[in-house]
C-alpha positions in Angstrom: 0.2 0.0 -0.3 2.7 2.4 0.5 4.2 1.9 -3.1 0.9 2.6 -4.0 0.7 5.4 -1.6 4.0 7.0 -3.0 3.6 6.3 -7.0 0.1 8.6 -6.6 1.5 12.0 -5.8 4.5 11.3 -8.3 1.4 11.0 -11.1 -0.5 14.4 -9.7 3.3 16.2 -10.0 3.8 15.2 -13.8 -0.3 16.0 -14.7 1.4 19.5 -13.1 4.0 19.9 -15.4 2.7 19.0 -18.3 -0.2 21.2 -17.9 2.3 24.1 -17.2 4.0 22.9 -20.3 1.1 23.0 -22.0 0.4 26.4 -20.5 3.2 27.6 -21.7 3.2 26.6 -25.0 -0.3 28.2 -25.5 1.0 31.4 -24.2 3.6 31.7 -26.9 1.6 30.5 -29.3 -0.7 33.5 -28.9 2.9 35.5 -28.6 3.6 34.7 -32.2 0.0 35.2 -33.8 0.1 38.7 -31.9 3.4 39.3 -33.8 2.4 38.1 -37.2 -0.9 40.0 -37.0 1.1 43.3 -36.2 3.7 42.6 -39.1 0.7 41.7 -41.7 -1.1 44.9 -40.8 2.3 47.0 -40.8 2.6 46.2 -44.5 2.6 49.0 -46.5 -0.8 49.9 -48.5 -1.3 49.8 -51.7 -0.3 53.3 -53.0 2.8 53.2 -50.9 3.4 49.6 -52.3 3.2 50.7 -56.0 6.2 53.7 -54.8 8.0 50.7 -53.2 8.0 48.4 -56.0 10.4 50.3 -57.8 13.2 49.7 -55.2 15.0 45.9 -56.2 16.2 45.5 -52.5 12.5 45.4 -51.4 11.2 43.6 -54.2 14.2 40.8 -53.4 13.1 41.4 -49.4 9.0 40.3 -50.5 9.9 37.4 -52.8 12.3 35.7 -50.0 10.0 36.2 -47.1 7.4 34.7 -49.6 9.1 31.7 -50.2 9.7 31.1 -46.6 5.8 31.3 -45.5 5.1 28.8 -48.7 7.5 26.1 -47.7 5.8 26.6 -43.9 2.2 26.0 -45.5 3.5 23.1 -47.5 5.3 21.7 -44.3 1.6 22.1 -42.1 0.1 20.8 -45.4 2.0 17.6 -45.2 1.8 16.9 -41.1 -2.5 16.7 -41.9 -1.9 14.5 -45.1 -2.4 16.9 -47.4 -0.5 16.3 -50.5 -1.0 20.7 -52.1 2.3 22.5 -52.7 0.9 26.2 -52.4 3.9 28.0 -54.1 2.8 26.1 -57.6 -0.2 27.9 -57.6 -2.3 31.2 -58.1 -4.1 33.6 -55.7 -7.4 31.6 -55.7 -6.1 28.0 -55.8 -4.3 28.9 -52.7 -7.2 30.5 -50.9 -9.5 27.2 -52.0 -6.5 25.0 -50.3 -6.0 26.7 -47.3 -9.8 26.8 -46.6 -9.8 23.2 -47.0 -6.6 22.5 -44.7 -8.3 25.1 -41.7 -11.3 22.9 -42.3 -9.5 19.3 -42.3 -7.7 21.0 -38.4 -10.6 22.6 -36.8 -12.5 19.6 -37.1 -9.7 16.9 -36.6 -9.7 19.6 -33.1 -13.0 19.2 -32.3 -12.8 15.5 -32.4 -9.7 15.2 -30.8 -11.7 17.4 -27.5 -14.5 15.3 -27.4 -12.4 11.9 -27.3 -11.0 13.9 -24.5 -14.2 14.8 -22.6 -15.4 11.4 -23.2 -18.4 11.8 -25.5 -16.8 10.5 -28.3 -14.8 7.2 -28.7 -11.8 7.1 -31.1 -12.2 5.6 -34.3 -10.2 2.6 -34.5 -8.8 1.2 -38.2 -9.9 -2.7 -39.1 -7.2 -5.3 -38.8 -5.9 -7.0 -41.4 -7.7 -9.4 -42.2 -6.7 -12.8 -41.9 -6.5 -15.3 -44.7 -8.3 -18.6 -43.5 -7.3 -21.6 -45.6 -9.2 -24.8 -46.1 -9.9 -27.2 -48.3 -11.4 -24.9 -51.3 -8.7 -22.5 -51.0 -5.2 -24.1 -50.6 -4.6 -22.5 -53.8 -5.7 -18.9 -52.7 -2.6 -16.3 -53.1 -2.0 -14.7 -49.7 -3.5 -10.8 -50.7 -5.8 -8.7 -48.8 -8.2 -5.2 -49.3 -5.1 -3.2 -48.9 -2.9 -5.2 -51.1 -5.7 -5.0 -53.6 -6.0 -1.2 -53.1 -2.0 -0.5 -53.4 -1.8 -2.3 -56.6 -5.1 -0.5 -58.2 -2.7 2.7 -57.2 -0.3 1.8 -59.3 -2.1 1.0 -62.8 -1.3 3.8 -64.6 -5.1 3.2 -66.6 -7.1 4.3 -63.1 -4.1 6.8 -61.5 -6.4 9.5 -62.3 -9.8 8.4 -61.0 -7.8 7.8 -57.6 -6.3 10.7 -57.5 -8.8 12.9 -58.5 -9.8 14.9 -55.8 -6.4 15.2 -53.9 -4.8 16.8 -57.0 -6.0 20.5 -58.1 -5.4 22.3 -61.6 -5.3 25.8 -62.0 -8.6 27.0 -63.9 -7.3 28.0 -67.1 -9.8 30.8 -68.4 -8.0 32.7 -65.5 -5.0 33.1 -68.4 -7.2 33.7 -71.3 -6.5 37.1 -72.7 -10.5 37.8 -73.3 -12.3 37.4 -70.3 -15.2 35.3 -70.6 -18.5 36.7 -70.6 -21.3 34.5 -69.4 -24.1 37.4 -69.4 -27.5 36.6 -70.9 -28.4 40.2 -71.5 -25.6 40.7 -74.6 -25.5 37.9 -77.3 -22.8 36.3 -78.4 -20.9 37.8 -81.3 -19.0 35.4 -83.9 -15.2 35.6 -83.4 -14.6 35.6 -86.9 -11.9 38.6 -88.2 -11.3 37.2 -91.8 -13.5 34.8 -94.0 -11.3 32.4 -96.4 -13.0 30.7 -99.2 -16.1 32.7 -99.3 -18.2 33.1 -102.0 -19.9 35.8 -100.2 -17.7 39.0 -98.5 -17.5 38.5 -94.6 -21.5 40.3 -93.1 -22.1 40.1 -89.4 -25.6 40.9 -89.2 -28.0 40.5 -86.0 -31.1 38.5 -87.3 -34.6 38.2 -85.3 -36.5 35.2 -85.8 -39.6 34.7 -83.5 -38.9 37.3 -81.3 -35.1 35.7 -80.8 -32.7 38.0 -81.7 -28.8 36.8 -82.9 -26.0 37.1 -85.1 -25.8 35.5 -88.8 -24.0 32.8 -89.8 -20.6 34.4 -91.5 -20.7 30.9 -93.6 -24.7 30.3 -94.2 -24.6 31.4 -98.0 -21.6 28.8 -98.2 -23.5 26.0 -97.1 -26.8 26.4 -98.3 -24.4 26.5 -101.8 -22.3 23.2 -100.9 -22.2 20.4 -102.8 -20.5 17.1 -102.2 -17.5 15.8 -105.6 -18.6 13.2 -107.4 -15.3 11.5 -106.0 -16.9 12.0 -102.1 -19.9 10.3 -103.2 -17.7 6.8 -104.7 -17.1 4.2 -103.0 -13.1 2.8 -102.9 -11.6 -0.2 -101.4 -11.2 0.9 -97.8 -7.3 1.9 -96.9 -6.5 0.5 -94.0 -5.1 2.9 -91.0 -1.1 2.1 -89.9 -0.6 1.0 -86.5 -0.9 3.4 -84.0 2.7 3.0 -82.8 3.9 3.4 -86.2 2.1 6.6 -87.2 3.9 10.0 -86.3 2.8 11.9 -83.7 3.1 15.6 -83.6 2.1 17.8 -80.0 1.2 21.6 -81.2 1.9 24.0 -78.6 3.7 26.6 -80.3 1.3 29.8 -82.9 4.4 28.3 -85.3 3.5 25.0 -85.4 0.2 25.7 -86.4 0.9 27.5 -89.2 2.7 24.3 -90.2 -0.2 22.2 -89.7 -2.5 24.3 -91.6 0.3 23.5 -94.8 0.4 20.2 -94.4 -3.4 20.1 -93.7 -4.2 21.8 -97.2 -2.5 18.8 -99.2 -4.7 16.5 -97.9 -8.3 15.2 -99.1 -10.1 14.0 -95.9 -9.1 14.4 -92.3 -10.5 13.0 -88.9 -11.6 15.3 -86.2 -12.6 15.6 -82.6 -12.6 17.5 -79.8 -12.3 17.3 -75.9 -14.3 19.4 -73.4 -14.6 21.0 -70.0 -17.4 22.0 -68.4 -17.3 21.1 -64.5 -14.9 25.0 -63.7 -16.5 26.8 -65.9 -20.3 28.1 -66.5 -20.2 27.6 -70.5 -17.2 25.6 -70.5 -14.3 25.3 -73.1 -12.1 23.5 -75.2 -9.1 21.7 -73.8 -7.5 19.5 -76.3 -8.0 18.7 -80.3 -7.1 16.4 -82.2 -6.5 15.7 -86.6 -5.4 13.1 -87.9 -4.6 12.1 -91.8 -3.8 9.0 -93.1 -0.1 8.9 -92.2 0.3 11.6 -89.4 -1.7 12.4 -86.1 -1.8 15.9 -84.7 -3.0 17.0 -81.2 -3.5 20.5 -80.5 -3.1 22.5 -76.9 -5.9 24.4 -77.4 -5.9 25.8 -73.9 -2.5 27.6 -74.6 -3.7 28.5 -78.1 -6.7 29.3 -77.3 -6.0 33.1 -79.9 -4.1 31.8 -82.4 -6.2 28.7 -84.0 -8.5 31.5 -86.4 -5.9 30.5 -89.3 -7.4 27.2 -89.3 -10.3 28.3 -91.2 -8.2 28.0 -94.4 -8.8 24.2 -93.9 -12.4 23.6 -92.3 -13.8 26.0 -95.1 -12.6 24.4 -98.2 -15.0 22.2 -100.0 -12.2 20.6 -102.0 -11.6 18.8 -98.1 -14.1 16.1 -96.5 -14.4 16.9 -92.6 -14.7 13.7 -90.9 -16.8 13.9 -87.1 -18.6 11.6 -85.2 -21.4 13.3 -83.1 -20.6 16.7 -84.6 -23.3 18.5 -82.5 -21.5 20.1 -80.1 -18.0 20.1 -81.6 -19.7 22.5 -84.4 -20.8 24.8 -81.5 -17.7 24.9 -79.3 -15.3 25.4 -82.4 -17.3 28.7 -82.8 -17.6 29.7 -79.5 -13.8 29.3 -78.7 -12.4 29.7 -81.5 -13.9 31.6 -84.2 -13.7 28.0 -86.6 -16.9 27.1 -89.3 -16.8 23.8 -91.2 -17.9 23.7 -94.7 -17.7 20.4 -96.1 -18.4 17.7 -93.6 -19.4 14.3 -92.9 -20.9 12.9 -89.8 -20.3 9.6 -89.1 -23.4 9.8 -86.1 -25.7 10.5 -89.3 -24.6 7.5 -91.3 -25.7 5.4 -88.1 -28.7 6.6 -88.9 -29.6 5.0 -92.6 -27.3 1.4 -91.4 -29.1 -1.5 -89.0 -26.4 -0.5 -86.1 -27.8 -1.6 -82.4 -25.3 1.7 -81.2 -24.6 4.6 -83.0 -21.6 5.3 -80.2 -17.7 5.7 -81.7 -16.7 3.0 -79.0 -19.1 0.6 -81.2 -17.8 1.6 -84.8 -13.9 0.8 -83.6 -15.2 -2.5 -82.4 -17.6 -3.0 -85.3 -14.7 -2.1 -88.3 -11.4 -2.0 -86.6 -11.8 -4.3 -83.4 -10.3 -1.5 -81.0 -11.5 -1.5 -77.7 -11.1 2.5 -76.4 -10.9 2.4 -72.2 -14.2 4.7 -71.1 -12.5 5.3 -67.9 -11.0 8.3 -69.9 -14.4 9.8 -70.8 -14.5 11.2 -67.3 -10.6 12.2 -67.4 -10.4 16.1 -66.5 -8.5 17.8 -69.8 -6.9 20.8 -67.8 -4.1 18.9 -67.1 -0.5 19.7 -68.0 1.7 17.7 -69.2 -0.8 15.0 -70.5 0.1 11.7 -69.6 1.3 9.0 -71.7 -2.4 7.1 -71.4 -4.6 10.2 -72.2 -2.5 11.2 -74.8 -3.2 7.3 -76.4 -6.9 7.3 -76.2 -7.0 10.9 -77.8 -5.1 9.2 -80.8 -7.3 6.7 -80.6 -10.4 8.7 -81.5 -9.6 9.9 -84.5 -6.7 7.9 -85.9 -9.0 5.4 -87.1 -11.6 8.0 -88.1 -11.1 8.0 -91.4 -10.9 3.9 -92.4 -14.6 3.9 -90.3 -15.6 6.9 -92.8 -14.1 4.2 -95.7 -16.3 1.2 -95.0 -19.5 3.1 -93.8 -19.4 4.6 -97.5 -19.5 1.0 -98.5 -22.5 -0.2 -96.2 -24.4 3.2 -97.6 -23.9 2.2 -100.6 -24.8 -1.8 -100.4 -28.5 -0.7 -98.3 -29.4 1.8 -101.4 -28.7 -1.2 -103.8 -25.4 0.5 -105.4 -26.4 3.8 -105.8 -25.2 7.1 -103.3 -28.3 8.1 -102.0 -27.8 7.7 -98.8 -23.9 8.8 -98.6 -25.1 12.1 -100.3 -28.2 12.0 -97.4 -25.2 11.8 -95.2 -23.1 14.8 -96.4 -26.5 17.1 -96.5 -27.7 16.1 -92.8 -24.0 17.0 -92.1 -24.5 20.3 -93.7 -27.1 21.1 -91.7 -25.6 20.6 -88.5 -22.8 22.7 -89.6 -25.5 25.7 -89.9 -25.9 25.6 -86.3 -25.2 29.2 -84.0 -24.5 29.0 -80.7 -25.8 30.7 -78.2 -25.4 31.9 -74.9 -27.6 29.8 -72.3 -30.8 31.6 -71.1 -31.5 31.4 -67.7 -34.9 29.5 -67.1 -37.2 31.0 -64.3 -39.1 27.8 -64.4 -36.2 25.3 -64.5 -36.1 25.1 -60.9 -39.6 22.7 -61.8 -37.4 19.8 -63.6 -35.1 18.9 -60.5 -38.1 17.9 -58.7 -40.2 16.7 -61.2 -43.2 16.0 -58.1 -42.9 19.4 -57.6 -46.9 19.5 -56.8 -45.5 17.5 -53.1 -44.0 20.4 -52.0 -45.6 23.8 -49.8 -45.3 27.3 -50.7 -42.3 27.4 -48.0 -40.2 25.1 -49.8 -41.1 26.0 -53.2 -40.6 29.3 -52.6 -37.0 28.3 -50.9 -36.0 25.4 -54.1 -37.5 28.5 -56.8 -35.2 31.3 -55.2 -32.1 29.0 -54.3 -31.9 28.3 -58.1 -32.0 31.9 -58.9 -29.0 32.2 -56.5 -27.3 29.3 -58.4 -27.2 30.6 -61.3 -26.5 34.1 -60.6 -23.4 32.9 -58.7 -22.0 30.7 -60.9 -22.4 33.5 -63.6 -20.1 35.7 -61.8 -17.7 33.5 -60.6 -17.4 31.3 -64.0 -18.3 28.3 -62.2 -20.9 25.6 -63.5 -24.5 24.8 -61.5 -23.5 21.8 -60.1 -20.0 23.3 -58.5 -21.7 25.8 -56.9 -24.7 24.1 -55.5 -25.5 20.7 -56.9 -28.9 19.4 -57.4 -29.8 17.0 -54.8 -27.9 19.7 -52.2 -30.4 22.3 -53.3 -33.5 19.8 -53.2 -32.5 18.8 -49.4 -32.2 22.6 -48.3 -35.4 23.2 -50.0 -37.3 20.9 -48.5 -35.5 21.1 -44.6 -34.9 25.2 -44.7 -33.5 24.5 -41.7 -33.3 27.5 -39.4 -29.8 28.2 -38.6 -26.5 28.1 -40.5 -25.6 24.8 -39.0 -28.9 23.3 -40.4 -27.3 24.8 -43.7 -24.0 22.6 -43.5 -25.6 19.6 -42.5 -27.5 19.9 -45.6 -24.2 19.2 -47.8 -21.6 16.3 -47.7 -19.2 17.7 -48.5 -19.9 21.7 -48.2 -19.5 23.3 -51.4 -16.6 26.0 -51.2 -19.7 28.3 -52.5 -21.9 27.5 -50.1 -19.0 28.3 -47.4 -18.3 31.7 -49.0 -21.9 33.0 -49.3 -23.9 30.9 -46.1 -25.3 34.5 -45.1 -27.3 34.8 -48.8 -28.4 31.5 -48.5 -29.5 31.6 -45.0 -31.0 35.2 -45.4 -33.3 33.3 -48.5 -34.2 30.2 -46.5 -35.3 32.5 -43.9 -37.8 35.1 -46.1 -39.4 31.6 -47.4 -40.4 30.5 -43.8 -41.7 33.9 -43.6 -44.6 32.5 -46.3 -47.5 31.2 -45.9 -47.8 27.2 -45.8 -51.0 27.3 -48.3 -51.2 30.2 -50.7 -49.8 28.6 -54.2 -46.4 30.0 -55.8 -47.8 32.6 -58.1 -47.7 31.7 -61.7 -45.8 33.8 -64.4 -48.2 35.5 -66.9 -47.5 33.8 -70.6 -45.5 34.9 -72.7 -46.5 36.6 -76.2 -45.5 33.3 -78.2 -47.9 31.3 -76.0 -51.1 33.5 -76.6 -50.4 33.6 -80.1 -49.7 30.1 -80.5 -53.4 29.3 -78.3 -55.1 31.8 -80.9 -53.7 30.1 -83.7 -54.9 26.9 -82.3 -58.9 28.1 -81.7 -60.9 26.6 -84.5 -63.1 29.1 -86.1 -65.7 28.4 -88.9 -67.3 30.8 -90.9 -70.9 30.2 -88.9 -69.2 30.2 -86.2 -70.2 33.4 -84.4 -68.4 32.6 -80.9 -65.3 34.7 -81.4 -66.5 36.9 -83.1 -65.8 40.4 -80.6 -62.1 38.8 -81.5 -62.3 40.0 -84.8 -63.0 43.9 -84.9 -62.1 44.5 -88.2 -65.2 42.5 -89.5 -69.0 43.1 -88.8 -70.6 40.6 -86.9 -72.8 38.1 -86.9 -75.2 39.6 -83.9 -75.6 43.1 -83.2 -73.8 44.7 -80.3 -76.5 44.4 -78.1 -76.9 40.9 -78.4 -74.6 39.5 -75.7 -72.8 36.3 -76.8 -70.9 33.9 -74.5 -67.4 34.4 -74.2 -64.6 32.0 -76.2 -63.2 31.0 -72.5 -66.5 29.8 -70.7 -68.2 26.7 -71.6 -71.7 27.0 -72.9 -73.1 24.5 -70.4 -72.8 27.4 -67.9 -74.8 29.4 -69.8 -79.3 29.4 -69.8 -80.2 27.9 -72.5 -83.9 30.1 -72.2 -82.5 33.1 -72.5 -82.5 34.2 -75.8 -80.3 37.0 -75.8 -77.6 34.4 -75.8 -76.5 32.8 -78.5 -75.4 29.1 -77.7 -72.9 28.1 -81.3 -70.3 26.2 -80.5 -68.4 22.7 -82.2 -69.1 20.7 -78.5 -72.5 20.7 -77.2 -73.5 19.3 -73.6 -77.1 19.0 -71.8 -77.6 19.5 -68.5 -80.0 17.0 -66.6 -80.7 17.3 -62.9 -80.9 14.1 -61.1 -81.9 13.4 -56.9 -84.3 14.5 -55.0 -85.8 18.7 -54.8 -83.2 19.0 -51.9 -80.2 17.5 -53.0 -80.0 18.3 -56.6 -76.9 17.3 -58.8 -76.2 18.0 -62.1 -75.2 14.8 -64.2 -73.7 16.2 -67.8 -74.2 14.1 -70.5 -71.7 13.0 -73.6 -70.7 15.6 -75.8 -71.6 15.8 -79.3 -70.1 17.5 -81.8 -72.0 19.9 -84.2 -71.9 20.6 -87.8 -71.1 24.1 -89.0 -75.1 23.9 -91.4 -76.5 22.8 -88.0 -74.9 25.8 -86.2 -75.8 27.8 -89.3 -79.4 27.0 -88.7 -79.1 27.8 -85.4 -78.1 31.3 -86.0 -80.9 32.3 -88.6 -83.3 32.2 -85.7 -81.7 34.7 -83.3 -81.2 37.1 -86.7 -84.9 36.9 -87.2 -85.9 38.1 -83.9 -82.9 40.6 -84.1 -84.5 41.6 -87.9 -87.9 42.1 -86.2 -86.4 43.9 -83.2 -84.4 46.7 -85.9 -87.6 47.1 -87.8 -89.8 48.3 -85.2 -87.2 50.6 -83.9 -87.1 52.1 -87.4 -90.5 52.5 -87.7 -90.9 54.6 -84.2 -87.8 56.4 -85.0 -89.7 57.2 -88.5 -93.2 58.2 -86.6 -90.9 60.6 -84.0 -88.9 62.4 -87.8 -92.2 63.2 -88.9 -93.6 65.2 -86.2 -90.4 66.9 -84.8 -90.5 69.7 -87.4 -93.9 70.7 -86.9 -94.9 73.2 -83.7 -97.3 72.0 -81.3 -100.2 74.2 -80.9 -101.5 72.7 -77.9 -99.8 70.6 -75.6 -100.6 66.4 -75.6 -100.2 64.6 -72.4 -100.7 60.7 -74.2 -98.3 61.5 -76.8 -94.4 60.8 -75.9 -92.0 63.0 -76.4 -89.1 61.2 -77.3 -85.4 62.6 -76.2 -83.9 64.4 -78.8 -80.2 65.6 -79.3 -79.3 69.2 -77.0 -78.1 70.4 -80.7 -81.6 69.4 -82.1 -83.3 71.3 -78.8 -81.2 74.0 -78.9 -81.7 74.6 -82.8 -85.6 74.0 -81.8 -85.9 76.9 -79.0 -84.2 79.6 -80.9 -86.7 79.2 -83.9 -89.3 79.6 -80.7 -87.9 82.4 -79.8 -88.0 84.3 -83.3 -92.0 83.5 -84.2 -92.7 84.6 -80.6 -91.2 88.1 -81.3 -92.6 88.1 -84.5 -96.2 87.6 -83.4 -95.5 90.3 -80.3 -94.7 92.7 -82.9 -98.0 92.2 -84.8 -100.0 92.8 -81.9 -98.3 95.4 -80.6 -98.5 96.8 -84.7 -102.5 96.6 -84.0 -102.4 98.2 -80.7 -101.4 101.0 -81.9 -103.8 101.0 -84.8 -106.4 100.7 -82.4 -105.6 103.5 -80.7 -105.2 105.9 -83.2 -109.1 105.1 -84.3 -110.3 105.3 -80.5 -108.3 107.4 -78.3 -110.0 106.2 -75.0 -108.8 103.5 -73.2 -108.9 99.6 -73.3 -109.1 97.2 -70.9 -107.8 93.8 -72.5 -109.3 90.5 -70.7 -107.9 87.5 -71.1 -109.2 83.9 -70.7 -108.2 81.5 -69.2 -107.8 78.5 -71.3 -110.1 75.5 -71.1 -107.9 73.0 -71.2 -105.8 74.2 -68.2 -102.6 72.3 -67.2 -101.2 72.1 -63.2 -98.1 73.3 -64.1 -99.5 76.3 -66.0 -98.8 79.5 -63.8 -101.6 82.0 -63.3 -100.4 85.3 -65.7 -100.2 88.4 -64.0 -101.2 91.8 -66.4 -98.4 94.1 -65.9 -98.1 97.6 -66.6 -97.3 99.3 -69.9 -94.0 100.4 -70.3 -93.3 104.3 -69.8 -94.1 104.9 -73.4 -97.9 104.9 -73.1 -98.4 107.2 -69.9 -99.6 110.3 -71.4 -102.5 107.9 -72.5 -102.8 107.0 -68.4 -103.5 110.7 -67.5 -105.7 111.6 -69.6 -108.1 108.8 -69.8 -107.3 107.8 -65.7 -107.2 104.4 -66.5 -104.6 102.0 -66.8 -103.8 99.9 -69.6 -102.3 96.3 -68.8 -100.1 94.0 -71.0 -99.5 90.2 -71.1 -96.5 87.8 -70.9 -96.8 86.7 -74.7 -94.3 83.7 -73.8 -96.6 82.1 -71.5 -100.1 82.5 -73.2 -101.8 80.2 -75.9 -101.9 82.8 -79.5 -104.1 81.4 -81.2 -106.9 82.6 -78.0 -105.4 85.3 -77.4 -105.5 86.6 -80.9 -109.1 85.7 -81.2 -110.2 88.5 -78.5 -110.1 91.4 -80.0 -112.8 90.6 -83.0 -114.8 89.7 -79.9 -114.2 92.8 -78.1 -115.4 94.8 -81.5 -118.1 93.5 -81.9 -119.4 93.9 -78.3 -118.2 97.4 -78.7 -120.8 97.9 -81.8 -123.7 96.3 -80.1 -123.5 98.9 -77.2 -122.9 101.5 -79.8 -119.5 102.5 -78.8 -119.4 102.2 -75.0 -116.8 101.7 -72.8 -116.5 98.8 -70.3 -115.5 99.9 -67.3 -115.5 97.3 -65.1 -111.9 95.7 -63.7 -110.5 91.6 -63.6 -107.6 91.5 -61.4 -105.8 88.3 -61.6 
């Protein structure tokens, strides 16, 4: 016991010493970090740095310090089993490696802390499996899984597949002289500066077809007039290709070699061409390699290095006296236009020839196996052709695609003539289809706002929040990919995008949990993604996503698809230039509404259409159901008979209105002397009323002057004062007012003084003139009978 009691304090002392040493290490690490941060902040600014660059001592000092820093970082990366070198990469690649290294370091630190705290057990690698030898496997080799993996790493054919994640390649588009433009607002303009082998001068004009603008094809006129020679249509004995090992190979990496290549290709009658493309680390992609083969030589062109120097190849590719043999040139033609400004005239596509022959498959690998008995290595289909220098297996694979293609071209011409019973019809058809492929034009990819529906076909199962998140993340991914010239699959793969939209995580850790591994762009823009997801969570669950307004092209197509026979008046309102069958006061059923929704008893609605459905009510009175019978087709003649009934009713109505209008017109010019209560006064226009009122005023003035003239004559004969008695009209109206007798104007004051009486005047605008004009005759008769005595009675009204 004593020994054990003595050992315990020793262990405590050892732990204390270890803790002290660890604290010292941490303090020293903090001091060094603070010192490094101060030194970095004391580094001169951009303006000062531009002045100091002129000093050679400053440049040498900075270069030496940067080399030391790079060696230290490389040594740290090797300790973490990261086989990447910082000194061989540019700034963007260095950032990616540093972020990856920091992630691995922090992850390892977190796991070790959890192991020390006891929350996680250390991971133990499985031991080597023991081989059990029994009677059934006595002759088995002493191998295991680890040995097989080690052997696979040594295989040259699969080296790039095993080390694909460990190899970091610098992006070639950073070294392009002309920066890549991924914006869809600006159209793609052909890069062609000169037009060799032209039948028409170079003219790059803007065209518009179906509301889509694009630049014209520079060689469209030459392609329309192209007809292959008779020698190209002849089917001769196939020329066997030389062995691959005996065929010379020329690597084109310098601009001087391009001129030599053009001079050698001009002497050939047929050449084989193929391209290798890369589109994972670029939005539009770019051509990495071009393989050209003749009958006795192979060429491999480094298109990444000679991107701006390959336009001279148009002298060969547009020469109609040279046949260019491709396989599946639909994409190759567009890539040549986009990257180098190259166009092809006189092409033979072996893929188009396969369509005229009974081939089980139409791939190049099948043709090589069928005609040449050559097996192509399919593992290189996923090879990253940005690697420089190219490994030997990749070069052999690239040569194989074009080395045997001319022999396949000869064999397929024979098969086409045999299928056409010795004629060249199918060979000519292959040239024609290939010519149509040469007319294709490259256009920039346009963003489709509804493209997110293709990611999740059963999008109807998503609620409104999930649909909003999927749509907005889809827009964000496309925008980032265009800005950084990365593919959408590299920015955020589809399965991660769908996982984010379905889960809609609350925090940033939940966003990282949806990705395994987490893409670099997601780490950089995680705050933008989090803001989109939070906005999606605020949306309602039941509200559907608003549909986009239909485009003008879609509306035009729908209008063209509508059936409009000559006797069908359903769409009469749409044809504004033609007179409708029915007047405007007859309501027609709109074309977008079904006829069964209208009441057939309403005679104002013309139910005429191609199909007609009857309603039949079934069930009790309380719960009535409507059952639609099978729709039946109605011929145009049946619809015409229906329209005649409506036209007849409308004609009768129009005739009746015309007769009433004639009666009104006949009465309007006459001036009515007596009001008639039973006659209905039609509403007249304002202008007509004004004219009639003016005529009436003039007539009243003339009558008034006439009456005054008669009074003056009576005054001269009988100077005595008289009183005019105004009787009430026999037919009195409630609306008429009593007329007041007013005194005459000041002109007659003299007569007032003589007689001592008063002469009254009448408001002639409110008196019936016919009755009033009859009174002077009656008064004269009374005067004669009474011997000219004056009636002195006064009547005041």
